[in-house]
N, C-alpha and C positions, 0 to 999 in steps of 0.2 A: 505373510510378510505383505501388509499393507505397502497398494501402487504412490505412487505422490499425489495422483488426482484424490484418493484417501484423504492421506493425511495432512494433505491444504483443505484449510478454512475455507467456508462458499460466505458468502454476501449471507448476510442475512443472520446466520452462526452465532451466538455468544460467547465473547470472549472470560476470562474470567477479569479482564480489566475493566467492567462494569459498562461497554461500548459496544454495537456490534462491529462486526470483522469488516473493516473497509473495504475490501476486494470484491469488486462487479466481476463476480463469477456468473459464466452459464452452465445450467447441465449441459452435458457433453452432447447428447442429439441435438439439442435448442444453438448451441453452438457452433454444429456442424450444419446445420437446417440454413441459419444465419449466415452464411461465409461458401455458403456450397460454390464453386465452381472458379471460387477466390484464390488464383495463384500465391504461393507462400514468398512472401520476400526475408530475406538477412539483410539486420541490418548489424553493424559494429557497435561494441562498446563505443559512451563517450557521444554518440551519435543523436539528433534531433530527432522527433516526430512532429513537435509546431511545438514553438513558442506559444506562451501569453498571448492572449490580441491579437493571435492570428486567425483568419477565417476562420471556418470550420466547415469542411465537405466531406468531412468522411468521420467513421469509427474501426478502432483497429481491434483484433482478438488476439494474445499472443499462445503462442504456440509451444513459445520454448522462453528462456531468459527471464531477466528482470528488468521492470520499465521504472520507474522514477517519475513519482509525480510532484511538480513544486510550484511555490508560489511565490512572486519576486515585488518587495515594496517601491515604488516612482522611485527610491532612493540607489536601487539594489540589492536590499536586505532579501537572501530568502529565507523559504520559510518549505520544508518538506511535508505535505500534505501526507502523500500515499505515494506505496510500494504495490505494483502490478505482475503478475504471475500465473503462469498458466492456468487459463481458458481467462481470466481478467478482458475485459473491455476496456479501452480507454479513449476519450474524447468522445465519448456518447452523449453527454448534456450538451455541449456545441452540434452537435449529429442530430439532435432531435430537436434543439429551439431554435440553429440557423446563427444563434450568437456568435459573437467571438467565443477563441477558446481561453476559457479560466484560467489556464495554469498550461505550467510546461509539460512539456512529455521527457526525455533522457532514456534513453539505453544505458543501464547500468552494466550490463553483461553482453556481450555477442545474443542479436533477438533473433525470430524466425516469427515473421507476422504476417495475421493475412490481414486484410479490411474490404471496406464495401463504402460506395460513395454513400451520400444521406438520401439521395433517391433512390437509387436501391433497396437502404436498410426500410423506406417506407414500401418499400415495394415489397418486400418479403413480410412485413407484419402486418400489410393488409391481406397479404395470401395467406398467414401463418399466423391468426389472432392468440395465439397463448405466449408466441413474441412479444406482444404487447404488454401484460402482465407479466409475463419475467422481467421485462425493461421494468417495467414499477416498482416492481419490490428491487429492483439494483438501487434505482433513483433512492429510494425509501430507504435503503440500510446504511446510502449515501448520508444522506441526510440527518440520520438516525449518529453513526457516524460524528457527524458533520457538531450538533448539538452536544457529543457525549465530550467532545476536546473543547469547544469550545466554555463548558461549566466545569472539566476539569482544569482549566488555564485560569480562570477566574477564581476558581474555590482551591484549589488545593496547592499544597507548596513544591518546589522544584523536588525536591528528595519522593514524593510518594508518583510523581509526575514521570519521574527516571525510571523508578522503580516497574509502575507497568508498562511501560514504554520495553522495557527489557524484557521484561515475562513476555508482552506482546509477540515481540522480535525474535525472541528466543522460539518459541511455537512456529513460527512466519518461515525464517530464511535460516538459521541456523545450521550448519555441519553436521554430517555424523558424530565429531565430536564435541559438538557441543558449539561452536565456536561463532558468534553472529557476524559477518562480515562487514564491519561497521567502525566506522574511526571514529573519538572522541567530534571533534570538530562537527561529522557529521550528524550523530545524538544529538546535539549544540541545535543545529539545523531541523533538524527533528520537532523537538520542542520549543521553539522560538525564544531559545535562552542564552547564553551568553557561555561562551566555552570557557571561560576561565569557570564559572559556576558550576560546569558542567564536570569538567575535571579535578575540582576541587572537592565532592563526592563521589567521585568513579573511585579518585586516589584514596578517598578513607574505605570506601566499602571493600576495595583490594585490598588493604592495609588489616582490616576486618575478615578476609577469607570469606567475603559471601561473593567476591567476581575475583577472576583474571582478565589481564589485560594485557595485549601485545601487537605489535604493531597494523592497524586493518581491523583489529579482528578484539569481540569481548564476549568475555563464557562465564554464563554464571554458578557457580560454582557451592551456594547456599542459598536454593533456589526459598525456600523456609522464608530464610530473611528477609528476603528481595518481599514474599507476600505478605509478611508481619508486616514490612515500609508500605506499600501498599497496601494496607487493609485489608488483605482479600483471603479469602478462607482457601486452601490447597482444597484437590481434589481427594 
């Protein structure tokens, strides 16, 4: 039986959506090295780690729980950019360049996190060069994901993007019964689409038995159908 760490995709690992998995995760030994001596802290569901445009003073490591990374327009429109899980890094961009936070980070569930200050981060990198290479790989994985998402948004129909995203989320956060703990409104925020267009497509797929829907959850019941919509090849 694989461990949770074995089941979760790593940064840079390809997914069947054509983009790299957007999870900045360190190998366990490097994660432990980066956060050595740091006290774990508990955060409640709904608690913010930081807001977009906040000053960047530290990087967080996820021990348990789920973190949502979101972007907000000046008018308040929300776009969910990422979900971070076990051994993910959160806030590494601002911690590395010293600029303001590029996004908002909020705990979707109760979380246990560790963190290091920006000064300590560079101290650890100087002391342990493999950390520098690992962080470069993580940033490249982020960039590849963003590039893929921009291409999808510009070139693909909403049905294709939705199928790809559900396949991705199913492999990332679905429970043992296959339910993805996400609402239709959340899916719309993930794709930067209107809730009406997402609801219409999901209800049509449900009528075709491609998916099942319950309050706060979606389950893929015909994976091949979604792969066909996304123009993907199944394993």
